[in-house]
Structures are given as structure tokens and as C-alpha cells.
KOLGUPA-901278 format. One record per residue (C-alpha): y, z, x; residue number from 0. Coordinates in pm, whole numbers. Example, Ala and Ser with C-alpha at 12.3 -4.5 7.8 and 13.67 -1.06 7.14 Angstrom:
2
+--------+--------+--------+-----+
:     c2 :     c3 :     c1 : pos :
+--------+--------+--------+-----+
:   -450 :    780 :   1230 :   0 :
:   -106 :    714 :   1367 :   1 :
+--------+--------+--------+-----+
# end
This chain:
353
+--------+--------+--------+-----+
:     c2 :     c3 :     c1 : pos :
+--------+--------+--------+-----+
:  23051 :  23729 :   7290 :   0 :
:  23300 :  23522 :   7092 :   1 :
:  23197 :  23154 :   7093 :   2 :
:  23494 :  22918 :   7133 :   3 :
:  23412 :  22557 :   7048 :   4 :
:  23572 :  22307 :   7283 :   5 :
:  23609 :  21932 :   7225 :   6 :
:  23741 :  21690 :   7488 :   7 :
:  23942 :  21371 :   7447 :   8 :
:  23865 :  21165 :   7758 :   9 :
:  23610 :  21197 :   8036 :  10 :
:  23768 :  21121 :   8371 :  11 :
:  23814 :  21323 :   8689 :  12 :
:  24003 :  21613 :   8532 :  13 :
:  23771 :  21704 :   8240 :  14 :
:  23466 :  21672 :   8463 :  15 :
:  23637 :  21902 :   8714 :  16 :
:  23717 :  22150 :   8434 :  17 :
:  23349 :  22162 :   8332 :  18 :
:  23244 :  22224 :   8693 :  19 :
:  23521 :  22482 :   8739 :  20 :
:  23420 :  22687 :   8436 :  21 :
:  23072 :  22733 :   8585 :  22 :
:  23199 :  22858 :   8921 :  23 :
:  23143 :  23232 :   8981 :  24 :
:  23508 :  23336 :   8944 :  25 :
:  23591 :  23161 :   8615 :  26 :
:  23245 :  23240 :   8475 :  27 :
:  23301 :  23608 :   8548 :  28 :
:  23647 :  23596 :   8390 :  29 :
:  23505 :  23449 :   8070 :  30 :
:  23225 :  23704 :   8059 :  31 :
:  23463 :  23998 :   8109 :  32 :
:  23687 :  23859 :   7832 :  33 :
:  23388 :  23837 :   7598 :  34 :
:  23427 :  23459 :   7561 :  35 :
:  23163 :  23186 :   7567 :  36 :
:  23284 :  22825 :   7577 :  37 :
:  23062 :  22588 :   7378 :  38 :
:  23126 :  22216 :   7427 :  39 :
:  23082 :  22048 :   7088 :  40 :
:  23212 :  21698 :   7148 :  41 :
:  23353 :  21437 :   7384 :  42 :
:  23511 :  21102 :   7309 :  43 :
:  23612 :  20816 :   7537 :  44 :
:  23783 :  20484 :   7486 :  45 :
:  23507 :  20268 :   7630 :  46 :
:  23191 :  20475 :   7675 :  47 :
:  23129 :  20604 :   7328 :  48 :
:  23142 :  20946 :   7170 :  49 :
:  22914 :  21248 :   7141 :  50 :
:  22926 :  21531 :   6889 :  51 :
:  22676 :  21815 :   6880 :  52 :
:  22757 :  22123 :   6669 :  53 :
:  22491 :  22315 :   6863 :  54 :
:  22660 :  22244 :   7196 :  55 :
:  22639 :  21989 :   7475 :  56 :
:  22530 :  22133 :   7811 :  57 :
:  22805 :  22099 :   8072 :  58 :
:  22552 :  21968 :   8322 :  59 :
:  22462 :  21675 :   8095 :  60 :
:  22819 :  21551 :   8094 :  61 :
:  22866 :  21606 :   8465 :  62 :
:  22549 :  21402 :   8521 :  63 :
:  22686 :  21119 :   8306 :  64 :
:  23006 :  21127 :   8510 :  65 :
:  23278 :  20864 :   8480 :  66 :
:  23052 :  20566 :   8406 :  67 :
:  22761 :  20667 :   8182 :  68 :
:  22732 :  20621 :   7807 :  69 :
:  22773 :  20918 :   7572 :  70 :
:  22567 :  20801 :   7274 :  71 :
:  22238 :  20961 :   7392 :  72 :
:  22407 :  21303 :   7364 :  73 :
:  22530 :  21247 :   7008 :  74 :
:  22369 :  21471 :   6745 :  75 :
:  22649 :  21450 :   6490 :  76 :
:  22835 :  21191 :   6284 :  77 :
:  22905 :  20849 :   6430 :  78 :
:  23271 :  20795 :   6515 :  79 :
:  23428 :  20469 :   6628 :  80 :
:  23760 :  20590 :   6768 :  81 :
:  23943 :  20900 :   6883 :  82 :
:  24108 :  20974 :   6548 :  83 :
:  23773 :  20964 :   6368 :  84 :
:  23637 :  21191 :   6640 :  85 :
:  23914 :  21449 :   6594 :  86 :
:  23857 :  21441 :   6216 :  87 :
:  23482 :  21501 :   6255 :  88 :
:  23427 :  21727 :   6558 :  89 :
:  23375 :  22100 :   6495 :  90 :
:  23618 :  22263 :   6739 :  91 :
:  23852 :  22554 :   6797 :  92 :
:  24028 :  22392 :   7095 :  93 :
:  24086 :  22023 :   7169 :  94 :
:  24143 :  21943 :   7536 :  95 :
:  24341 :  21617 :   7556 :  96 :
:  24255 :  21464 :   7893 :  97 :
:  24358 :  21105 :   7829 :  98 :
:  24546 :  20916 :   8102 :  99 :
:  24926 :  20908 :   8103 : 100 :
:  24920 :  20552 :   7965 : 101 :
:  24770 :  20679 :   7636 : 102 :
:  25014 :  20897 :   7434 : 103 :
:  24748 :  21065 :   7209 : 104 :
:  25021 :  21203 :   6982 : 105 :
:  24843 :  21124 :   6655 : 106 :
:  24525 :  21290 :   6780 : 107 :
:  24718 :  21604 :   6876 : 108 :
:  24894 :  21621 :   6539 : 109 :
:  24566 :  21568 :   6354 : 110 :
:  24409 :  21852 :   6550 : 111 :
:  24701 :  22078 :   6457 : 112 :
:  24660 :  21985 :   6090 : 113 :
:  24294 :  22086 :   6112 : 114 :
:  24388 :  22424 :   6260 : 115 :
:  24265 :  22328 :   6606 : 116 :
:  24452 :  22454 :   6914 : 117 :
:  24541 :  22192 :   7176 : 118 :
:  24544 :  22203 :   7555 : 119 :
:  24655 :  21893 :   7743 : 120 :
:  24680 :  21771 :   8100 : 121 :
:  24844 :  21447 :   7981 : 122 :
:  25218 :  21477 :   8045 : 123 :
:  25316 :  21173 :   7834 : 124 :
:  25295 :  21328 :   7485 : 125 :
:  25464 :  21648 :   7603 : 126 :
:  25746 :  21464 :   7782 : 127 :
:  25817 :  21226 :   7493 : 128 :
:  25749 :  21446 :   7190 : 129 :
:  25810 :  21803 :   7306 : 130 :
:  26010 :  21928 :   7007 : 131 :
:  25801 :  21749 :   6749 : 132 :
:  25469 :  21876 :   6885 : 133 :
:  25576 :  22233 :   6955 : 134 :
:  25726 :  22263 :   6606 : 135 :
:  25416 :  22108 :   6448 : 136 :
:  25190 :  22352 :   6633 : 137 :
:  25404 :  22643 :   6510 : 138 :
:  25396 :  22506 :   6155 : 139 :
:  25016 :  22507 :   6154 : 140 :
:  24985 :  22839 :   6338 : 141 :
:  24799 :  22701 :   6639 : 142 :
:  24848 :  22713 :   7014 : 143 :
:  24977 :  22423 :   7222 : 144 :
:  24949 :  22460 :   7598 : 145 :
:  25035 :  22209 :   7869 : 146 :
:  25056 :  22414 :   8190 : 147 :
:  24845 :  22157 :   8377 : 148 :
:  25106 :  21883 :   8333 : 149 :
:  25340 :  22016 :   8605 : 150 :
:  25235 :  22200 :   8922 : 151 :
:  24889 :  22262 :   8777 : 152 :
:  24737 :  22586 :   8895 : 153 :
:  25073 :  22761 :   8934 : 154 :
:  24977 :  23112 :   8814 : 155 :
:  25300 :  23226 :   8638 : 156 :
:  25313 :  22917 :   8410 : 157 :
:  25181 :  23125 :   8120 : 158 :
:  25483 :  23353 :   8147 : 159 :
:  25710 :  23062 :   8054 : 160 :
:  25516 :  23022 :   7730 : 161 :
:  25483 :  23389 :   7637 : 162 :
:  25810 :  23543 :   7762 : 163 :
:  26015 :  23706 :   7487 : 164 :
:  26334 :  23659 :   7689 : 165 :
:  26394 :  23438 :   7990 : 166 :
:  26637 :  23452 :   8280 : 167 :
:  26902 :  23185 :   8206 : 168 :
:  26881 :  22887 :   8441 : 169 :
:  27189 :  22672 :   8501 : 170 :
:  27030 :  22412 :   8728 : 171 :
:  26679 :  22301 :   8811 : 172 :
:  26581 :  22089 :   9112 : 173 :
:  26224 :  21972 :   9153 : 174 :
:  26002 :  21787 :   9397 : 175 :
:  25682 :  21745 :   9200 : 176 :
:  25529 :  21418 :   9315 : 177 :
:  25303 :  21479 :   9612 : 178 :
:  25232 :  21108 :   9653 : 179 :
:  25595 :  21014 :   9719 : 180 :
:  25654 :  21310 :   9948 : 181 :
:  25341 :  21231 :  10147 : 182 :
:  25435 :  20863 :  10185 : 183 :
:  25782 :  20954 :  10316 : 184 :
:  25627 :  21204 :  10558 : 185 :
:  25379 :  20949 :  10694 : 186 :
:  25655 :  20692 :  10731 : 187 :
:  25851 :  20933 :  10953 : 188 :
:  25568 :  21097 :  11145 : 189 :
:  25352 :  20788 :  11198 : 190 :
:  25617 :  20516 :  11195 : 191 :
:  25463 :  20345 :  10893 : 192 :
:  25633 :  20101 :  10663 : 193 :
:  25654 :  20188 :  10293 : 194 :
:  25362 :  19956 :  10217 : 195 :
:  25152 :  20107 :  10496 : 196 :
:  25233 :  20454 :  10364 : 197 :
:  25104 :  20360 :  10020 : 198 :
:  24786 :  20213 :  10164 : 199 :
:  24718 :  20525 :  10372 : 200 :
:  24788 :  20755 :  10077 : 201 :
:  24542 :  20554 :   9869 : 202 :
:  24281 :  20579 :  10144 : 203 :
:  24325 :  20956 :  10154 : 204 :
:  24286 :  20982 :   9777 : 205 :
:  24645 :  21100 :   9725 : 206 :
:  24785 :  20784 :   9565 : 207 :
:  24642 :  20602 :   9264 : 208 :
:  24519 :  20245 :   9290 : 209 :
:  24833 :  20152 :   9095 : 210 :
:  25098 :  20384 :   9248 : 211 :
:  25406 :  20264 :   9060 : 212 :
:  25421 :  20567 :   8827 : 213 :
:  25457 :  20787 :   9137 : 214 :
:  25670 :  20582 :   9375 : 215 :
:  25903 :  20448 :   9105 : 216 :
:  25978 :  20803 :   8991 : 217 :
:  25828 :  20796 :   8642 : 218 :
:  25584 :  21080 :   8710 : 219 :
:  25875 :  21298 :   8824 : 220 :
:  26082 :  21176 :   8529 : 221 :
:  25819 :  21297 :   8278 : 222 :
:  25769 :  21629 :   8454 : 223 :
:  26143 :  21688 :   8469 : 224 :
:  26170 :  21628 :   8094 : 225 :
:  25896 :  21885 :   8033 : 226 :
:  26049 :  22146 :   8263 : 227 :
:  26403 :  22096 :   8137 : 228 :
:  26285 :  22134 :   7777 : 229 :
:  26084 :  22448 :   7850 : 230 :
:  26317 :  22621 :   8097 : 231 :
:  26664 :  22498 :   7997 : 232 :
:  26592 :  22462 :   7624 : 233 :
:  26689 :  22096 :   7648 : 234 :
:  26582 :  21817 :   7416 : 235 :
:  26516 :  21537 :   7663 : 236 :
:  26268 :  21254 :   7675 : 237 :
:  26198 :  21048 :   7989 : 238 :
:  26418 :  20772 :   7847 : 239 :
:  26716 :  21009 :   7871 : 240 :
:  26671 :  21054 :   8246 : 241 :
:  26809 :  20781 :   8481 : 242 :
:  26544 :  20726 :   8746 : 243 :
:  26520 :  20556 :   9085 : 244 :
:  26204 :  20571 :   9299 : 245 :
:  26147 :  20567 :   9674 : 246 :
:  26089 :  20195 :   9732 : 247 :
:  26435 :  20156 :   9883 : 248 :
:  26398 :  20440 :  10135 : 249 :
:  26369 :  20305 :  10490 : 250 :
:  26217 :  20447 :  10805 : 251 :
:  26561 :  20437 :  10968 : 252 :
:  26708 :  20651 :  10688 : 253 :
:  26427 :  20904 :  10727 : 254 :
:  26479 :  20921 :  11104 : 255 :
:  26854 :  20973 :  11070 : 256 :
:  26805 :  21247 :  10811 : 257 :
:  26543 :  21423 :  11022 : 258 :
:  26756 :  21408 :  11336 : 259 :
:  27045 :  21575 :  11152 : 260 :
:  26825 :  21854 :  11018 : 261 :
:  26795 :  21702 :  10671 : 262 :
:  26520 :  21538 :  10468 : 263 :
:  26499 :  21274 :  10195 : 264 :
:  26315 :  21382 :   9882 : 265 :
:  26243 :  21219 :   9549 : 266 :
:  26442 :  21486 :   9368 : 267 :
:  26448 :  21556 :   8997 : 268 :
:  26756 :  21748 :   8888 : 269 :
:  26861 :  21895 :   8552 : 270 :
:  27186 :  22084 :   8499 : 271 :
:  27434 :  22190 :   8234 : 272 :
:  27749 :  21985 :   8191 : 273 :
:  27993 :  22069 :   7908 : 274 :
:  27720 :  22254 :   7725 : 275 :
:  27470 :  21968 :   7745 : 276 :
:  27171 :  21929 :   7975 : 277 :
:  27196 :  21628 :   8203 : 278 :
:  26916 :  21503 :   8426 : 279 :
:  26834 :  21242 :   8689 : 280 :
:  26563 :  21143 :   8935 : 281 :
:  26644 :  20970 :   9263 : 282 :
:  26592 :  20993 :   9641 : 283 :
:  26834 :  21249 :   9779 : 284 :
:  26920 :  21339 :  10138 : 285 :
:  26931 :  21718 :  10133 : 286 :
:  27012 :  21993 :  10380 : 287 :
:  26873 :  22268 :  10154 : 288 :
:  26616 :  22446 :  10378 : 289 :
:  26388 :  22485 :  10077 : 290 :
:  26345 :  22107 :  10059 : 291 :
:  26400 :  22014 :  10425 : 292 :
:  26072 :  22178 :  10526 : 293 :
:  25879 :  22049 :  10225 : 294 :
:  25668 :  21771 :  10373 : 295 :
:  25331 :  21603 :  10315 : 296 :
:  25182 :  21709 :   9977 : 297 :
:  25409 :  22011 :   9927 : 298 :
:  25590 :  22040 :   9596 : 299 :
:  25829 :  22292 :   9448 : 300 :
:  26083 :  22407 :   9194 : 301 :
:  26429 :  22536 :   9286 : 302 :
:  26640 :  22727 :   9033 : 303 :
:  26997 :  22842 :   9002 : 304 :
:  27098 :  23115 :   8759 : 305 :
:  27447 :  23198 :   8625 : 306 :
:  27508 :  23463 :   8892 : 307 :
:  27404 :  23240 :   9182 : 308 :
:  27648 :  23113 :   9441 : 309 :
:  27519 :  22766 :   9542 : 310 :
:  27727 :  22784 :   9860 : 311 :
:  27568 :  23107 :   9975 : 312 :
:  27225 :  23199 :  10103 : 313 :
:  27241 :  23510 :   9885 : 314 :
:  27284 :  23526 :   9509 : 315 :
:  27007 :  23435 :   9269 : 316 :
:  26907 :  23086 :   9368 : 317 :
:  26533 :  23091 :   9419 : 318 :
:  26242 :  22856 :   9461 : 319 :
:  25867 :  22823 :   9420 : 320 :
:  25676 :  22603 :   9660 : 321 :
:  25314 :  22495 :   9645 : 322 :
:  25086 :  22264 :   9838 : 323 :
:  24814 :  22149 :   9603 : 324 :
:  24649 :  21934 :   9869 : 325 :
:  24491 :  21597 :   9799 : 326 :
:  24184 :  21441 :   9647 : 327 :
:  23933 :  21690 :   9508 : 328 :
:  24155 :  21987 :   9597 : 329 :
:  24438 :  21860 :   9376 : 330 :
:  24199 :  21780 :   9091 : 331 :
:  24049 :  22129 :   9104 : 332 :
:  24402 :  22276 :   9095 : 333 :
:  24458 :  22081 :   8774 : 334 :
:  24123 :  22208 :   8645 : 335 :
:  24237 :  22565 :   8718 : 336 :
:  24555 :  22505 :   8519 : 337 :
:  24358 :  22369 :   8224 : 338 :
:  24119 :  22665 :   8240 : 339 :
:  24414 :  22906 :   8234 : 340 :
:  24541 :  22742 :   7916 : 341 :
:  24196 :  22740 :   7752 : 342 :
:  24144 :  23106 :   7844 : 343 :
:  24486 :  23203 :   7706 : 344 :
:  24421 :  23037 :   7371 : 345 :
:  24063 :  23167 :   7355 : 346 :
:  24186 :  23521 :   7421 : 347 :
:  24447 :  23486 :   7147 : 348 :
:  24176 :  23364 :   6908 : 349 :
:  23962 :  23663 :   7005 : 350 :
:  24242 :  23905 :   6930 : 351 :
:  24316 :  23733 :   6602 : 352 :
+--------+--------+--------+-----+
# end
């Protein structure tokens, strides 16, 4: 078995879910068949301390500590006072960056690259804002950089976007990738809720964050659109380049009128070519595209157009991918599956190398 040393930056819901996921029968079997053993050698947090152990930290010990316990009792290595010191000191082959979207973590990622450490991240902020810089830096240092869990986590073909030698040209990309906003609009229509009531219900169900502005004001979609446009359309966008309007102004009356006419209002991210440049925007759009009209609740999806597509026809080569990642624990485990896929890909590459 090839031992792959894993270090984690952050210890919230997602990394804890990844640790649980890797011990489930399916992922455990996959690792065994690939001849890979994941050894956790360190974890750092912003407020609960750090732990480094070159001999490995049992997954169960971290799961037991959870989101509130202190990490110092698990430390068997050098003392570190911040995340940069941690990245400098931890013995690792892969760094999983699981910091929240409010923390960019760019310097930590670049330091890991410089040390020859591969990076997997579920934090969309550094990828959305520094895509070119980070991908080029990873290539310079000969390490892997994977971020499949940042958009539609758990979508199986994501790896193909990274590894494909050639890609089908895409002329336009339309996305609905924020389950919180879609679910709020659905509850407003189906249950007659106000926008504020929809937020409160989504929070009760575990779909919306305690502070939902990143979702309902469109910034989550804005970041994901930047990532997708850069990967799929070879753009060079940051979120600041994408004009964005959220769903706060959508009314129940507008939703009813759209529904009665066979349409639906979505928080739509759109990227397209215009005079050789990629343009993008995020805003609520009333659409009659059947792909989006029937996308309600926590459903999300990507819709593509290729050069041979006829947007006015049901034929051609327009196509879409739709997922329902669910809510609460189900959505978190989908993200964990996406992170695992990235870790497994890099570990397999390291094994072959």
C-alpha cells in the first residue's frame, strides 16, 4: 500500500464529512483496490489550535473532537501559531483546503505548491479570484490542483474537465448552481411564503446558512460562474468581472405569473462569447427553457451550447446536466464525495509517478 499523507486546513462540516466518508465501505474499498492508504498528518484551525503528528492522527479522534473541541491534545509535532506556519511544518503529500469562503487561503495554497504539496480545495473563493495564478503556479511546481468540490460537488464527470486532452468547444454556459435561492423561490410559490419566510424555512431545513446573503444576493453563483467559465470557456474572469443581482427583488406575484405561463424564474448565471471575449452575468431570469422550468426545490444544473447548436431548436447540440444534491447532511456528503474524488485522483497520480 502506498501511504499518502493528508493535511487539512480547517475543521468544519465538510472536512469532518470527508473523514467519515473515507471510512464508509465504498470509498474504503476503492482506496484498498487502488493500493492507497490515507494517513492524516495534521489539521489546523483559526480558533481551536493545530495538531501535527507525523505518525498519523486517527480519523475517529478528529470526528470525536468535532466542530468545537481543541486540537492541542492531538499534537505530537512542532508548535505552530497560524496556518502559514502549519503549512511550512506539516509533513504532507496533499493539503485539503477546507476554509470557509470568507477566508481566501491563497498564500497557504501557494506555499504548499512551493513545498511540492498537491492541493485539493472545497473553498471556491481562491479558485474564483485567482484561477490563472494558482493553476500556473501548480504547473510550475509540478503538483496537482483540484477543486471539483467547489461547483456541483459530487458530479462524477468533473475529473474529465481537468484531464481531457481536447474539449468540445462551448459557446454559451447557463447555470443554476445555488440550491438555497432555488429552494426559497420554490417555497414562495408552492407555500405562498414571503421572501423572508422562505429564508427562515430554508434555514430551519438546513439548506440556508445563518447568514444567507452570499446565496440570495448571488455571490455564490457569481464565484461558481467564474470558475466554470475559466475552466470550460478558457476565460480569465474573477467574480468582480461579473455583474450580479440576487433574488431579493423577486416577488410572489412574479413567480405566480411566470408559473401560470409555463415559465419559471431562476437565479441564472450566464457566460457567453461576444466579439471574441467571454462576458458573464448573474441575475434572476424568467425562462421558458424546459431544462430550467422544471428545476425546482434544491435542483441545480448546467446548460451548454456548442458551435453547432441551434438555440431556437430542440435539436442540435445544446445539452444540460441536472442534479439534486438535497439538503443538510445529504448536500455535505455530496461535497465530501467530490473532495474524495479529487484526493483519489491526485493520490493515484502520485502512485503512478
